[in-house]
C-alpha positions as a printed Julia matrix, in Angstrom:
87×3 Matrix{Float64}:
 -23.14  46.13  -60.6
 -21.23  45.42  -57.51
 -21.95  47.18  -53.69
 -20.3   46.85  -50.99
 -22.43  47.83  -47.7
 -22.0   49.07  -44.68
 -23.62  49.97  -41.63
 -24.24  53.63  -41.67
 -25.9   53.64  -37.79
 -23.07  52.38  -36.29
 -20.34  55.62  -37.59
 -21.12  58.13  -34.93
 -22.13  61.76  -35.59
 -18.63  64.12  -35.57
 -18.71  65.94  -32.7
 -19.32  69.72  -32.71
 -16.23  71.54  -31.33
 -15.65  74.5   -31.12
 -12.1   74.87  -31.39
  -9.19  76.58  -33.72
  -9.67  77.55  -36.52
  -7.4   75.0   -38.18
  -9.0   72.62  -36.5
 -12.37  73.59  -37.73
 -11.18  74.24  -41.71
  -9.69  70.46  -41.34
 -12.71  68.95  -39.9
 -14.64  70.82  -43.23
 -12.0   69.42  -45.3
 -12.29  65.37  -44.22
 -15.97  65.94  -44.31
 -15.81  67.13  -48.04
 -13.52  64.22  -48.91
 -16.2   61.9   -47.31
 -18.73  63.46  -49.2
 -17.09  62.97  -52.46
 -15.48  59.77  -52.0
 -19.62  58.96  -51.0
 -20.95  60.18  -53.56
 -18.65  59.34  -56.56
 -19.14  55.92  -56.22
 -15.3   55.38  -56.35
 -15.02  53.93  -52.63
 -17.22  51.43  -53.79
 -15.06  50.95  -56.65
 -12.01  50.81  -55.24
 -13.1   48.47  -51.8
 -14.28  46.05  -55.08
 -11.14  45.99  -56.95
  -8.73  45.07  -54.31
 -11.3   42.43  -52.91
 -11.16  40.75  -56.52
  -6.6   41.87  -56.98
  -6.93  39.49  -53.39
  -8.66  36.79  -54.39
 -11.48  37.56  -51.55
 -15.17  36.0   -52.01
 -17.11  37.61  -49.83
 -20.23  35.18  -50.21
 -17.78  32.38  -49.0
 -16.52  35.23  -46.1
 -20.24  35.88  -44.98
 -20.98  31.53  -45.08
 -17.4   30.92  -42.94
 -19.07  33.55  -40.41
 -21.72  32.2   -40.1
 -20.48  28.22  -39.63
 -18.01  30.11  -36.55
 -21.25  32.23  -35.62
 -23.26  28.34  -35.6
 -20.46  26.54  -33.88
 -20.29  28.58  -30.92
 -24.01  29.11  -30.39
 -23.76  24.84  -30.36
 -21.07  24.93  -28.18
 -22.7   27.54  -25.56
 -26.33  25.31  -25.26
 -23.8   22.19  -24.27
 -24.03  21.35  -20.76
 -20.6   21.74  -18.79
 -18.91  18.2   -18.48
 -19.43  17.35  -14.57
 -15.99  18.62  -12.92
 -14.16  15.28  -11.81
 -11.78  17.35   -9.81
 -13.91  18.58   -7.08
 -15.49  14.92   -6.45
């Protein structure tokens, strides 16, 4: 089975705002929808099917991101060339 992982630590908790009743009702509805999507596995299946339809290979994307990160790190470690205009 294919799983799509995400970092839940980056998701902030919804703030507790004591406001109008419609806000609280809408918030409760959205939390219920989130619970249903998370527990049913539908969200992961949707992501998997979408990636397959668009022919996106996550392994290839991850390797490209690693290569780009390494390239940037290598550029940062190289000393800057001397400024010829200042001489």
